[in-house]
C-alpha positions in Angstrom: 81.1 96.2 101.4 84.3 95.1 101.2 85.5 93.0 98.1 88.5 90.6 97.3 90.9 91.2 94.8 93.2 88.4 93.5 96.1 88.6 91.1 98.5 85.8 89.9 102.3 86.6 89.9 104.0 84.2 87.5 107.5 83.2 88.3 109.8 81.8 85.6 112.8 79.6 86.3 115.2 79.8 83.6 117.8 77.3 85.0 118.0 73.4 84.4 117.1 72.7 88.4 113.9 72.8 90.1 113.2 75.9 92.1 111.4 76.0 95.5 110.0 79.6 96.8 108.3 80.0 100.1 105.6 82.5 100.0 107.7 84.0 103.2 110.0 85.4 100.5 107.6 88.0 99.8 107.6 91.3 101.6 104.4 93.6 102.0 103.5 96.0 104.8 99.9 95.9 103.9 98.1 93.4 106.5 95.2 92.7 104.2 97.4 90.9 101.7 97.7 87.1 101.3 100.0 84.9 99.4 99.2 81.6 98.3 100.3 78.8 98.2 102.8 78.5 101.1 105.3 77.0 99.0 105.7 77.1 95.0 108.1 74.7 93.3 109.0 76.0 89.7 110.3 73.0 87.7 113.5 73.8 85.3 112.7 76.1 82.4 109.2 76.6 83.3 106.8 79.1 85.0 104.5 78.9 87.7 102.3 81.5 89.7 101.7 82.8 93.1 98.1 84.1 93.7 98.0 87.5 95.5 95.2 88.1 97.4 93.7 91.5 98.9 91.0 91.6 101.3 90.4 94.7 103.5 88.6 94.4 106.7 87.2 97.6 106.6 85.4 99.4 103.6 87.2 102.4 102.6 87.2 105.1 99.7 90.9 105.6 100.3 93.5 103.8 98.4 96.8 102.9 99.9 99.5 101.9 97.7 102.3 99.0 99.1 105.1 97.4 97.5 105.2 93.6 97.0 108.8 92.4 96.8 110.0 89.0 96.1 
């Protein structure tokens, strides 16, 4: 049985300007990892989060590590 796992990755904006970050800025070599929303706007001096979803298509007892880079 395949199970989905999710985790929120918080992005802090310490600047005085609003920042918009597309999820395409994340790099990950695992095809089962999805990042939402497609675009995240972080207000000045604030924090918002991307959600990282992992859902493999095939159940496996092997764990593969991968890096998620922003």
